[in-house]
Backbone as CSV, one residue per row, in Angstrom:
resi,resn,N_x,N_y,N_z,CA_x,CA_y,CA_z,C_x,C_y,C_z
1,MET,24.288,-28.952,-6.460,24.180,-28.246,-7.705,25.559,-27.677,-8.044
2,SER,25.940,-27.831,-9.245,27.275,-27.383,-9.610,27.330,-25.865,-9.748
3,THR,28.519,-25.347,-9.694,28.719,-23.907,-9.745,28.307,-23.330,-11.098
4,THR,28.544,-24.052,-12.168,28.178,-23.533,-13.486,26.660,-23.451,-13.651
5,THR,25.953,-24.406,-13.080,24.500,-24.380,-13.155,23.952,-23.198,-12.362
6,GLU,24.488,-22.976,-11.169,24.053,-21.852,-10.348,24.356,-20.523,-11.033
7,THR,25.523,-20.419,-11.607,25.905,-19.191,-12.296,25.001,-18.942,-13.502
8,THR,24.704,-19.992,-14.255,23.828,-19.866,-15.413,22.440,-19.419,-14.990
9,LEU,21.920,-20.020,-13.925,20.598,-19.641,-13.437,20.580,-18.205,-12.909
10,GLN,21.643,-17.790,-12.247,21.719,-16.414,-11.763,21.734,-15.421,-12.922
11,ILE,22.433,-15.751,-13.985,22.481,-14.878,-15.156,21.105,-14.795,-15.801
12,ILE,20.439,-15.938,-15.945,19.103,-15.957,-16.549,18.121,-15.150,-15.704
13,LEU,18.126,-15.336,-14.394,17.221,-14.603,-13.519,17.537,-13.105,-13.513
14,SER,18.803,-12.760,-13.557,19.182,-11.345,-13.600,18.719,-10.691,-14.895
15,LEU,18.893,-11.385,-16.012,18.440,-10.841,-17.291,16.923,-10.704,-17.322
16,THR,16.226,-11.663,-16.751,14.771,-11.588,-16.684,14.335,-10.393,-15.840
17,ALA,14.982,-10.194,-14.703,14.636,-9.062,-13.837,14.917,-7.738,-14.537
18,LEU,16.033,-7.634,-15.222,16.357,-6.406,-15.948,15.374,-6.145,-17.082
19,THR,14.955,-7.197,-17.777,13.983,-7.041,-18.856,12.642,-6.567,-18.315
20,LEU,12.193,-7.149,-17.210,10.933,-6.729,-16.604,11.004,-5.284,-16.097
21,LEU,12.121,-4.914,-15.523,12.297,-3.540,-15.056,12.282,-2.564,-16.225
22,TYR,12.941,-2.909,-17.313,12.943,-2.071,-18.512,11.530,-1.911,-19.072
23,MET,10.785,-3.004,-19.143,9.413,-2.936,-19.658,8.531,-2.092,-18.748
24,LEU,8.704,-2.205,-17.452,7.926,-1.423,-16.498,8.220,0.064,-16.651
25,LEU,9.485,0.418,-16.718,9.853,1.824,-16.872,9.410,2.368,-18.217
26,ARG,9.492,1.571,-19.249,9.078,2.012,-20.580,7.569,2.250,-20.629
27,SER,6.795,1.391,-19.949,5.341,1.560,-19.956,4.919,2.784,-19.145
28,ARG,5.689,3.169,-18.158,5.352,4.346,-17.349,5.646,5.634,-18.103
29,THR,6.615,5.620,-18.995,6.971,6.832,-19.719,6.208,6.963,-21.031
30,LYS,5.543,5.893,-21.453,4.790,5.921,-22.698,3.515,6.738,-22.513
31,ASP,3.050,7.360,-23.571,1.846,8.179,-23.539,0.631,7.291,-23.278
32,PRO,-0.121,7.525,-22.202,-1.269,6.657,-21.896,-2.402,6.783,-22.914
33,GLN,-2.515,7.906,-23.590,-3.558,8.082,-24.590,-3.324,7.208,-25.811
34,GLU,-2.106,6.772,-26.004,-1.759,5.958,-27.169,-2.484,4.617,-27.158
35,ASP,-2.631,3.993,-26.003,-3.276,2.688,-25.897,-4.797,2.801,-25.865
36,GLU,-5.337,3.907,-25.413,-6.771,4.033,-25.211,-7.538,4.334,-26.491
37,GLU,-6.862,4.621,-27.574,-7.552,4.950,-28.808,-8.349,3.770,-29.351
38,ASP,-7.849,2.564,-29.203,-8.512,1.384,-29.734,-9.649,0.901,-28.844
39,TYR,-9.669,1.295,-27.592,-10.651,0.784,-26.643,-11.696,1.850,-26.355
40,SER,-12.938,1.556,-26.677,-14.006,2.533,-26.441,-14.769,2.235,-25.153
41,GLY,-14.745,0.994,-24.691,-15.435,0.622,-23.472,-16.870,0.195,-23.681
42,SER,-17.374,0.304,-24.880,-18.763,-0.085,-25.137,-18.814,-1.489,-25.735
43,ALA,-19.948,-2.138,-25.531,-20.131,-3.492,-26.057,-20.336,-3.433,-27.569
44,ARG,-19.924,-4.466,-28.239,-20.101,-4.514,-29.699,-21.570,-4.621,-30.068
45,ASP,-22.297,-5.448,-29.305,-23.721,-5.638,-29.556,-24.455,-5.608,-28.216
46,PRO,-24.773,-4.411,-27.711,-25.364,-4.320,-26.373,-26.721,-4.992,-26.252
47,GLU,-27.473,-5.094,-27.326,-28.787,-5.730,-27.270,-28.678,-7.224,-26.956
48,SER,-27.617,-7.850,-27.434,-27.470,-9.285,-27.195,-27.169,-9.600,-25.732
49,LEU,-26.719,-8.612,-24.969,-26.425,-8.845,-23.556,-27.691,-9.016,-22.729
50,SER,-28.808,-8.473,-23.192,-30.050,-8.591,-22.433,-30.824,-9.868,-22.759
51,ASP,-30.449,-10.566,-23.824,-31.124,-11.811,-24.199,-30.296,-13.006,-23.740
52,PRO,-30.808,-13.800,-22.772,-30.031,-14.958,-22.304,-30.023,-16.075,-23.356
53,THR,-28.890,-16.705,-23.477,-28.766,-17.834,-24.400,-29.249,-19.103,-23.703
54,PRO,-29.589,-20.136,-24.461,-29.995,-21.406,-23.824,-28.897,-21.984,-22.928
55,GLU,-27.658,-21.795,-23.322,-26.558,-22.293,-22.490,-26.514,-21.555,-21.155
56,ALA,-26.743,-20.244,-21.200,-26.731,-19.459,-19.965,-27.877,-19.863,-19.049
57,LEU,-29.040,-20.106,-19.636,-30.183,-20.526,-18.820,-29.963,-21.896,-18.189
58,SER,-29.390,-22.828,-18.949,-29.128,-24.149,-18.370,-28.058,-24.069,-17.288
59,GLU,-27.081,-23.214,-17.473,-26.057,-23.030,-16.443,-26.669,-22.410,-15.192
60,LEU,-27.562,-21.449,-15.365,-28.250,-20.842,-14.229,-29.085,-21.879,-13.484
61,ASP,-29.808,-22.724,-14.212,-30.585,-23.793,-13.577,-29.685,-24.734,-12.792
62,ARG,-28.536,-25.075,-13.376,-27.603,-25.974,-12.702,-27.080,-25.344,-11.416
63,LEU,-26.746,-24.054,-11.469,-26.236,-23.371,-10.269,-27.303,-23.224,-9.193
64,ILE,-28.532,-22.939,-9.605,-29.623,-22.842,-8.624,-29.865,-24.188,-7.972
65,GLN,-29.851,-25.257,-8.781,-30.054,-26.596,-8.236,-28.909,-26.965,-7.288
66,LYS,-27.714,-26.635,-7.653,-26.553,-26.935,-6.802,-26.647,-26.179,-5.488
67,ARG,-27.081,-24.944,-5.547,-27.205,-24.109,-4.350,-28.341,-24.613,-3.446
68,SER,-29.430,-25.079,-4.050,-30.563,-25.538,-3.240,-30.316,-26.913,-2.624
69,ASP,-29.348,-27.661,-3.157,-29.025,-28.985,-2.606,-28.227,-28.886,-1.311
70,ARG,-27.704,-27.752,-0.999,-26.898,-27.604,0.214,-27.716,-27.675,1.405
């Protein structure tokens, strides 16, 4: 590998490491409440979670059959 290629790769990797370090430090100093305002933690439609879809039932049948074949 030539010296210019190695030097170029070292510069790229160093810049990447510095960028990641900057992003990490910036995220630690940022107000954590700022990101949590948009996220409530509740489902959009909780009733739909209790009703299985036909795709889910067929997938469950397939997994049960696969498990029982062992």
